[in-house]
PASEBA-1860 file (N, C-alpha, C; in nm, 3 decimals):
! residues 130
1> XXXXXXXX> -3.171/1.070/2.275/-3.126/0.970/2.209/-3.005/0.998/2.099 ~ -2.880/0.936/2.125/-2.782/0.979/2.022/-2.843/0.966/1.902 ~ -2.753/1.029/1.785/-2.814/1.048/1.635/-2.743/0.911/1.615 ~ -2.640/0.855/1.629/-2.587/0.738/1.568/-2.650/0.622/1.628 ~ -2.701/0.630/1.763/-2.767/0.510/1.798/-2.913/0.492/1.737 ~ -2.982/0.624/1.687/-3.114/0.635/1.683/-3.108/0.585/1.506 ~ -2.988/0.619/1.465/-2.968/0.567/1.280/-2.953/0.424/1.287 ~ -2.888/0.355/1.388/-2.875/0.225/1.389/-2.992/0.150/1.415
9> XXXXXXXX> -3.066/0.211/1.499/-3.223/0.162/1.537/-3.298/0.152/1.403 ~ -3.294/0.264/1.339/-3.388/0.268/1.218/-3.342/0.194/1.107 ~ -3.206/0.206/1.077/-3.144/0.098/0.983/-3.191/-0.055/1.029 ~ -3.199/-0.085/1.125/-3.224/-0.215/1.184/-3.383/-0.230/1.139 ~ -3.484/-0.144/1.189/-3.597/-0.160/1.153/-3.644/-0.181/1.017 ~ -3.569/-0.077/0.950/-3.579/-0.071/0.770/-3.538/-0.237/0.722 ~ -3.433/-0.269/0.773/-3.380/-0.406/0.727/-3.531/-0.520/0.770 ~ -3.553/-0.514/0.884/-3.668/-0.611/0.913/-3.790/-0.606/0.836
17> XXXXXXXX> -3.837/-0.463/0.800/-3.943/-0.468/0.706/-3.917/-0.515/0.549 ~ -3.800/-0.473/0.510/-3.745/-0.515/0.363/-3.766/-0.672/0.365 ~ -3.704/-0.723/0.460/-3.671/-0.884/0.444/-3.814/-0.945/0.499 ~ -3.926/-0.870/0.514/-4.057/-0.953/0.545/-4.026/-0.988/0.719 ~ -3.992/-0.972/0.754/-3.980/-1.006/0.911/-4.123/-0.993/0.967 ~ -4.163/-0.868/0.972/-4.324/-0.887/1.025/-4.442/-0.930/0.966 ~ -4.415/-0.947/0.863/-4.523/-1.033/0.796/-4.512/-1.190/0.820 ~ -4.381/-1.222/0.819/-4.362/-1.385/0.893/-4.406/-1.401/1.050
25> XXXXXXXX> -4.395/-1.250/1.105/-4.424/-1.275/1.230/-4.576/-1.289/1.241 ~ -4.683/-1.192/1.196/-4.802/-1.194/1.193/-4.851/-1.338/1.144 ~ -4.813/-1.406/1.041/-4.839/-1.516/0.979/-4.816/-1.641/1.079 ~ -4.709/-1.662/1.123/-4.669/-1.760/1.244/-4.747/-1.717/1.387 ~ -4.795/-1.570/1.398/-4.894/-1.554/1.515/-5.036/-1.619/1.501 ~ -5.094/-1.574/1.347/-5.219/-1.603/1.315/-5.218/-1.771/1.327 ~ -5.107/-1.833/1.261/-5.119/-1.983/1.277/-5.126/-2.028/1.421 ~ -5.063/-1.974/1.502/-5.102/-2.028/1.644/-5.221/-2.006/1.720
33> XXXXXXXX> -5.255/-1.876/1.689/-5.384/-1.838/1.737/-5.481/-1.943/1.695 ~ -5.481/-1.963/1.551/-5.604/-2.055/1.482/-5.565/-2.211/1.542 ~ -5.447/-2.245/1.561/-5.402/-2.370/1.609/-5.487/-2.388/1.783 ~ -5.463/-2.282/1.834/-5.536/-2.261/1.977/-5.679/-2.279/1.994 ~ -5.735/-2.217/1.899/-5.884/-2.210/1.881/-5.952/-2.329/1.829 ~ -5.858/-2.414/1.744/-5.922/-2.513/1.692/-5.879/-2.647/1.807 ~ -5.793/-2.643/1.880/-5.754/-2.733/1.988/-5.824/-2.698/2.120 ~ -5.910/-2.605/2.125/-5.947/-2.570/2.262/-5.881/-2.474/2.356
41> XXXXXXXX> -5.747/-2.430/2.305/-5.655/-2.354/2.414/-5.704/-2.193/2.439 ~ -5.639/-2.138/2.465/-5.665/-1.986/2.463/-5.588/-1.900/2.383 ~ -5.665/-1.823/2.273/-5.578/-1.732/2.198/-5.516/-1.634/2.252 ~ -5.571/-1.586/2.383/-5.518/-1.465/2.434/-5.357/-1.489/2.508 ~ -5.345/-1.611/2.562/-5.208/-1.652/2.611/-5.112/-1.654/2.482 ~ -5.166/-1.712/2.372/-5.071/-1.698/2.248/-5.038/-1.550/2.213 ~ -5.136/-1.460/2.197/-5.150/-1.321/2.172/-5.032/-1.268/2.279 ~ -5.038/-1.271/2.379/-4.960/-1.229/2.524/-4.801/-1.266/2.501
49> XXXXXXXX> -4.797/-1.397/2.452/-4.674/-1.417/2.446/-4.609/-1.370/2.343 ~ -4.690/-1.328/2.240/-4.623/-1.289/2.135/-4.557/-1.111/2.154 ~ -4.657/-1.079/2.239/-4.617/-0.950/2.282/-4.524/-0.917/2.371 ~ -4.508/-1.041/2.473/-4.379/-1.033/2.547/-4.258/-1.034/2.451 ~ -4.248/-1.131/2.371/-4.142/-1.188/2.290/-4.118/-1.047/2.203 ~ -4.196/-0.989/2.153/-4.171/-0.876/2.073/-4.102/-0.750/2.174 ~ -4.150/-0.724/2.291/-4.121/-0.632/2.386/-3.980/-0.682/2.433 ~ -3.962/-0.782/2.450/-3.823/-0.819/2.515/-3.713/-0.820/2.385
57> XXXXXXXX> -3.757/-0.847/2.285/-3.676/-0.830/2.173/-3.645/-0.682/2.117 ~ -3.727/-0.601/2.098/-3.747/-0.473/2.035/-3.778/-0.355/2.160 ~ -3.874/-0.372/2.234/-3.909/-0.261/2.317/-3.801/-0.217/2.425 ~ -3.733/-0.312/2.472/-3.619/-0.268/2.590/-3.534/-0.190/2.530 ~ -3.484/-0.196/2.400/-3.389/-0.149/2.346/-3.392/-0.005/2.389 ~ -3.505/0.085/2.377/-3.526/0.244/2.408/-3.580/0.232/2.545 ~ -3.510/0.319/2.658/-3.537/0.338/2.779/-3.676/0.429/2.767 ~ -3.746/0.414/2.913/-3.880/0.497/2.868/-3.845/0.648/2.887
65> XXXXXXXX> -3.732/0.700/2.906/-3.719/0.819/2.885/-3.692/0.857/2.741 ~ -3.783/0.903/2.694/-3.762/0.924/2.541/-3.643/1.038/2.503 ~ -3.663/1.150/2.568/-3.563/1.255/2.596/-3.469/1.267/2.706 ~ -3.348/1.240/2.634/-3.248/1.231/2.747/-3.214/1.346/2.819 ~ -3.251/1.470/2.759/-3.255/1.582/2.802/-3.328/1.615/2.953 ~ -3.437/1.553/2.922/-3.527/1.526/3.068/-3.455/1.471/3.181 ~ -3.380/1.368/3.119/-3.319/1.273/3.255/-3.202/1.342/3.262 ~ -3.104/1.415/3.181/-3.019/1.496/3.200/-3.034/1.605/3.300
73> XXXXXXXX> -3.145/1.674/3.297/-3.181/1.772/3.417/-3.211/1.692/3.556 ~ -3.260/1.553/3.547/-3.279/1.522/3.656/-3.136/1.475/3.749 ~ -3.058/1.406/3.648/-2.923/1.407/3.692/-2.849/1.544/3.760 ~ -2.880/1.637/3.684/-2.818/1.765/3.722/-2.882/1.780/3.871 ~ -3.004/1.804/3.864/-3.078/1.828/3.985/-3.010/1.748/4.128 ~ -2.988/1.610/4.095/-2.957/1.513/4.222/-2.814/1.548/4.254 ~ -2.738/1.584/4.167/-2.577/1.644/4.172/-2.577/1.776/4.243 ~ -2.669/1.850/4.227/-2.694/1.976/4.312/-2.729/1.987/4.414
81> XXXXXXXX> -2.797/1.882/4.430/-2.851/1.859/4.600/-2.740/1.807/4.710 ~ -2.665/1.701/4.638/-2.577/1.604/4.733/-2.443/1.594/4.671 ~ -2.358/1.595/4.756/-2.212/1.545/4.714/-2.210/1.390/4.685 ~ -2.258/1.326/4.733/-2.283/1.168/4.712/-2.422/1.130/4.719 ~ -2.437/1.080/4.616/-2.572/1.039/4.575/-2.578/0.869/4.616 ~ -2.639/0.855/4.705/-2.656/0.694/4.759/-2.693/0.591/4.665 ~ -2.797/0.628/4.584/-2.845/0.532/4.490/-2.899/0.592/4.350 ~ -2.807/0.637/4.262/-2.873/0.742/4.166/-2.928/0.643/4.059
89> XXXXXXXX> -2.900/0.532/4.045/-3.003/0.419/3.928/-3.126/0.399/3.996 ~ -3.141/0.351/4.124/-3.256/0.377/4.184/-3.348/0.502/4.186 ~ -3.279/0.604/4.167/-3.331/0.736/4.189/-3.402/0.781/4.021 ~ -3.338/0.740/3.945/-3.365/0.742/3.791/-3.462/0.652/3.758 ~ -3.465/0.504/3.810/-3.546/0.420/3.769/-3.720/0.452/3.739 ~ -3.737/0.413/3.650/-3.927/0.440/3.631/-3.964/0.300/3.679 ~ -4.043/0.312/3.814/-4.078/0.216/3.862/-4.190/0.098/3.793 ~ -4.279/0.186/3.725/-4.390/0.129/3.674/-4.324/0.060/3.553
97> XXXXXXXX> -4.260/0.110/3.462/-4.187/0.066/3.377/-4.143/-0.071/3.399 ~ -4.025/-0.065/3.517/-3.928/-0.158/3.564/-4.005/-0.291/3.611 ~ -4.110/-0.255/3.696/-4.205/-0.374/3.721/-4.289/-0.438/3.637 ~ -4.302/-0.358/3.504/-4.386/-0.435/3.394/-4.278/-0.542/3.296 ~ -4.169/-0.517/3.321/-4.038/-0.600/3.292/-4.010/-0.769/3.334 ~ -4.005/-0.871/3.264/-3.952/-0.968/3.340/-3.808/-0.982/3.352 ~ -3.768/-1.103/3.408/-3.641/-1.050/3.494/-3.522/-1.016/3.391 ~ -3.502/-1.072/3.307/-3.385/-1.045/3.182/-3.424/-0.897/3.141
105> XXXXXXXX> -3.553/-0.858/3.120/-3.573/-0.713/3.069/-3.535/-0.643/3.182 ~ -3.557/-0.661/3.311/-3.500/-0.547/3.449/-3.361/-0.574/3.409 ~ -3.275/-0.670/3.404/-3.141/-0.675/3.412/-3.090/-0.580/3.302 ~ -3.143/-0.583/3.186/-3.113/-0.510/3.043/-3.146/-0.355/3.099 ~ -3.264/-0.325/3.159/-3.292/-0.191/3.164/-3.173/-0.111/3.247 ~ -3.140/-0.202/3.369/-3.072/-0.136/3.488/-2.935/-0.110/3.398 ~ -2.891/-0.207/3.319/-2.742/-0.182/3.255/-2.746/-0.052/3.160 ~ -2.864/-0.076/3.088/-2.894/0.062/2.988/-2.869/0.187/3.058
113> XXXXXXXX> -2.990/0.174/3.172/-3.004/0.307/3.254/-2.858/0.349/3.320 ~ -2.780/0.275/3.379/-2.609/0.273/3.456/-2.552/0.324/3.306 ~ -2.564/0.292/3.179/-2.486/0.340/3.078/-2.533/0.483/3.054 ~ -2.653/0.505/3.060/-2.713/0.644/3.014/-2.664/0.736/3.134 ~ -2.661/0.692/3.251/-2.621/0.782/3.369/-2.486/0.795/3.377 ~ -2.379/0.710/3.346/-2.256/0.739/3.315/-2.237/0.824/3.243 ~ -2.292/0.834/3.084/-2.275/0.938/2.994/-2.291/1.058/3.031 ~ -2.436/1.075/3.103/-2.495/1.222/3.144/-2.394/1.256/3.262
121> XXXXXXXX> -2.354/1.175/3.350/-2.267/1.253/3.449/-2.107/1.304/3.358 ~ -2.060/1.211/3.309/-1.961/1.295/3.219/-2.018/1.398/3.136 ~ -2.096/1.400/3.064/-2.164/1.526/3.012/-2.203/1.650/3.103 ~ -2.221/1.647/3.235/-2.245/1.702/3.324/-2.102/1.773/3.378 ~ -2.005/1.676/3.394/-1.857/1.721/3.429/-1.804/1.823/3.325 ~ -1.838/1.787/3.226/-1.800/1.858/3.134/-1.817/1.996/3.079 ~ -1.973/2.024/3.115/-2.026/2.141/3.130/-1.978/2.217/3.257 ~ -1.966/2.155/3.357/-1.889/2.251/3.472/-1.749/2.272/3.413
129> XX> -1.693/2.214/3.376/-1.563/2.262/3.322/-1.548/2.383/3.224 ~ -1.658/2.388/3.175/-1.640/2.525/3.093/-1.718/2.621/3.141
END
């Protein structure tokens, strides 16, 4: 991950912690769970909703490829084998991760993966020139 992007993510996380964001989320979640228990609802559904909400808000910002170098190696391998790659994003997609996302998460993932792919192809072309 690019150092600047990583710094931005860390700065955002620090701001959330300082502002009490997570304490507020925990209080709201516990209140909703207690209300569900009192009213005969299912607390697991409440917890799952909060998990999805947090994942959709924060979890999808980072691609499942924690190490872009591994992804870069995969891109290099794809470009070494063929002149024209028929479905590069499809080849790079982590199917398990993709299938775990909702529709908006899938769109976001594909757009992020596309941006990473373009950046890595540019990097690959740059290394071929040198």
